[in-house]
C-alpha positions, 0 to 999 in steps of 0.5 A: 528487481520488481517493478512497483506502481505507487499510488499516493505520494503524501508523507508516508507514500513518499517515504515508502517510495524512497525506501523502495527506490533505495532497495533497487525497485523500478518505481512508477508513481502517481498522485492526484497532485502530480507535484507531490511526486517531484521528490521521487521523480528526482530520485529515479522514479517514473511518472504514471501519466494515466492510471490506465497505464499501470497494468500495461506497464508490467508492474509486479504490484500496485501499492496504494497509500491513499486517504481512505477506502472510498478514494482507494476504490475510486483510484483502483477502478481507474486502473482498469483490467489488472491482468493478475497484478496484486494490489496492496492497499497500505492506507487505513480502511474499514473492514467492509471497505477492504472487503469491497475493494477485494471484490472490486480487484477480483472483478478487475482480474487482479489479486488483493492483499491488504497491508495496512501499516503502523509507523510513519515517515521514519519507520518507512525510511528505515524499513521498520514499518509494522505490516499487518497483512490480510489475505490468502497465505499463498499471496502473502508468501508471494508478496513477502519479499516486497513487504520485507523491504518495508518491514522487518517481519511482515505479519499475516494476521488472517483473511481479508479484513483482518489487517484492517481490524488489527490496525484499527484495534491498535489505533484504538489502543494507542489513542487510549494510552495517549489519552490516559497519559495526557490525564 
């Protein structure tokens, strides 16, 4: 099965990691706070000591589930040359942030397929996240088997930036509905 680097093991990241391990992936994990990786390490993941190790470790893809676009760009920069590896940011980012990350990843000799998700720990655990990918159709098809481990039917919604726009629109709709119901 695929070798995946997972950067960010908070609530969602940890659940994504457990799902990938349960589906037979060789998982490498990193978090700014190494203690946040402990549950995944106990379940069979391997620790990434230094971010510069990721490309050399032969990872097929790098999934990021980090706080925001600025943190994601900073962490991805520390990876160094990507050797053609695909970076899949799953955290919430703005449209200009994901486009800047795409340019950065290309400069690092990698490929970027944004894959923001709707859902949380339970959906990640049972593989029913809503993945709204943005990027090149060929890259989406290459990454579809990985995305299908996390979502019943991952969607390609358009070029880079489209996933972020779709997620932000859905978040706004959810917030509006929540507010309306509270009234």
